N, C-alpha and C positions, 0 to 999 in steps of 0.2 A: 119167199113171197108167203102171205099169209090173207086170212080175209078178218075184219074187224074184228069177230068173236075169238079170233086166236090170237091176238096183237103180246096181251095180256101173259097167256102159256109161253108163246115163240121168247118174248122179252125174259123174263125167267131162266127162260133154257140159258140165254145170251149171257146174262148175268150169273150166273154160276160159273160158266167159263171163263168168266172174265176175275171172277173171285178166287175160281183155281190158278190161274195164269200167274194172278200179281202174288197171292199168297206162295206159291210155286219158290218165286224168284225173290220172295222180301220184301214187297213194296204194301203190301197190302196195310200199314199199321198207321200212316198218316194220309187219308186223302181224303174228299166229297165230291158228291155227286150232284150237277147243273143241272135238273129239271129245268128247260129249256123250253119257253110257252111261248104262245102270241102276244106281241103288247095291242096296247088300244087301239094303234091303226091297224083294221083288219085290211084296207087296200093293199099290203105290201105281203100278201100271203095268198098262196092256191086252195080251194077247198072250201066247200059248205062248213058252215057252225057247227052241225051235228057232226061230220065227220071229225072235226079238232076237237069237239067236245070228248067224244069215245075214243081218239088217240092221247089225245094229254089224257082222262082217269085212266085210262090200260097202264099207263107208262108212270103215272104218280103211285096208284095201287099195288105196282109190279114192285115199286122201291119203294114201297113199305112194307111188302109182303117180305122183301128180304133183307130189311132191316140198312136198308143202304142210307146213311149220314148225309139227305141232301136237302138243296133248296130251290125253292122255286123263283127262278129266274125268268121275269117275263121280258119280250122284247127281243129274246135272244134265239127263237126257235130258228132253223132255216127255213124260207120262203114256201118248203114241200110240204112241213112237217112239225113235230115238234120232238124233243131228241133227251136223249139223257148221257153227259158227258159226265166221264172222270177225272176226277182231276188229281195228280201226286204231286209231292215234292220231292225236288231233288236232294242231294248234300249240301248244296248251300242254302236250302229251304225256299227254292225259287217253286212256283206253282207251273205244272204243265197238264193240259189237257190232253189226255193220250186215247184210252179205250173209248168207244164213242157205240150208242146205238140209235138209230135214225128213223121215224116212221116216212116215209115217202109216199103221197097219195098222185104227185103229178106224174112219175114214169109211167106207172098203168093207165093213166089216162093219153097219153100222147105216143103209146104203143098200141094204145086198143085193146087191153090184154083182158083176160076172161077167165072163169072156170064155173067148171058144172059142180054147185054145191049137193047138198042132200036130197035134196027138193028137183032136180034135177034142172033147176034153173040158173040163167046164168049169173053170174057177180063177179063185181071187181074186185080186185085182189090190192091189200097194201105193199109194196117191197119196203120190207126194213132193210136199213142200210148197217151193219157195223163195223167197226173194226176194233180189234182186242187190243193191239200193240198200239196203235196210230199209225203216226208216221214212224218209217223204221228208222230215216235217220235219226228222229229228236228220241225216239227211245232206244236206240244204242249210245246216244250219248249221254242219257239218263243214268244209263245203268252201270257205264262205266264209269262214272262219279260217282254211284249208289257204291259200288265195289271198291272206288277207289283204285281199279286196275287190279285187286283183287278175284277174280271171279271165282266162284265153286268150283267143285274138279269137274263137273258135267257140262259147265258151259266154258271151261279155260279153254283158248285158241292153243296153248300149250302144257299139255298134264303134268308131262313128266320131263323131267332132262337128266343126262345121261354125260355125267362126266369123270374123264379116264384121269387115272394117276401118273401114269407113265406108258408110252407105244404098246409094252409089255400086255395092257391090258384093254387094248383095243378091240381083239376079236372076242373075247368072252363078251364086252359091251355090247358087240354088234349082235352079238346071239340075245342076250337081253331084250336089246333095241326090237328086232325082229318079232320076238316072242308075245313084249307088249302089244305091240303093233297086227299082230293075227287077233288080239282082241280086243281092235276095234280103238286102241287109246292112241292120243296123240303127243307125237315122243319125239326130241330133239337128243342127237350126239355131239357133245362138244369132245373130240380127240385133239384138240392145236396143241401144239407143243406151249404151250402157258404153265403156269402154276397152277397148281391146285387149287389153291385161293383165290386166285383170280376166277376163275373159270364158275367156282360156287358165286362168287360175287355177282357174276354177272347173270347166271341162273336165277337170282335171288329179285334183280333188276327185272327179269323178265316177268317176273310174279310165277314163274312154275310151281304147283300147285307143291311136286313133288321134286325132291334132285335126289337120285341115286349115283354113290359114289364107287365105280371100281376102281381096285388098288390089286397088289399081291397076293393080300388076304384074300380075297374076297374072288379072285380066279380059284385061289390054290379050294378055299371049301364050298366054290359055285354056289356063295352067298350074298346078299346086298348091306350095302350100308346106304340109309336112307333117309333124308332129312325132312320132315315138314316147312313146309313156308311159314311157321311160326317158328322155327330155329330150333325142335327137338329132334333130335338124332336116335337112330335104331341100329344096331350093328347084326351082323350075321341074321339077314332078314331072309328066310327060303326065298325064292321067288313064287311060290303059289300060296304062298300065303299077302304077298305084298298085291298079287292079282284080286283074291281073294276081296283085300281091302277097299281097292280101287272099285270094282264091281260095285258092291254093295255101298260106297259113298255115292256112287253115281246112279244106281236103282232107288237110292232113299232120297235125292236130290237133296243132300247135305251143305247146309250154308254155314260155311263158321268164319 
């Protein structure tokens, strides 16, 4: 909640959070913002003209100062206040409204909310609703399409899949899996009695970021054969080097 004088600053803070969030996942390249304000029929909206003017002006100034690509859309405000709706495009170029910032005058009135301002006087607050990702189901569907199922390492449900060449390699593969799991990595082990080619294809279909192959050579040298999702293969990779690569990629929120 905020008082009227704080609306602009609070909105700027939320806009910065939204910027950081969508920049991190790589969705900030193609979007626009709807500054939704009252329409001509003011009987549809709660609150006085003065309150609406302050709120609409605060939102617009925040949009300008943050250099948002906004358009003022009349008649799209909620009945309780104006809002900033962030619209992003998915992989099929369809627009979806995700993040939103809304000023609400109705709830403080209905619940008779107040606070003591700097003059020790009672003042009515403004509720600012915010949704960073919007509807969770909608957001998930969009980023699944956006990445075509190939999530960056830090978002992937399965980050590493370990495959064995023969049953002789299972013990060492389990050691590698346990070490990766100790470092909070999401790992699967495929030690089924199938060909190594089929295991690798299955791992690729699962969109794992890295496929680690364990054969007799790896067991003997205590190293890894690492295949990236892009098809690059490196042999004789020490486990500590592989862990370092994974941790750096996760920490930097790398998108490939």
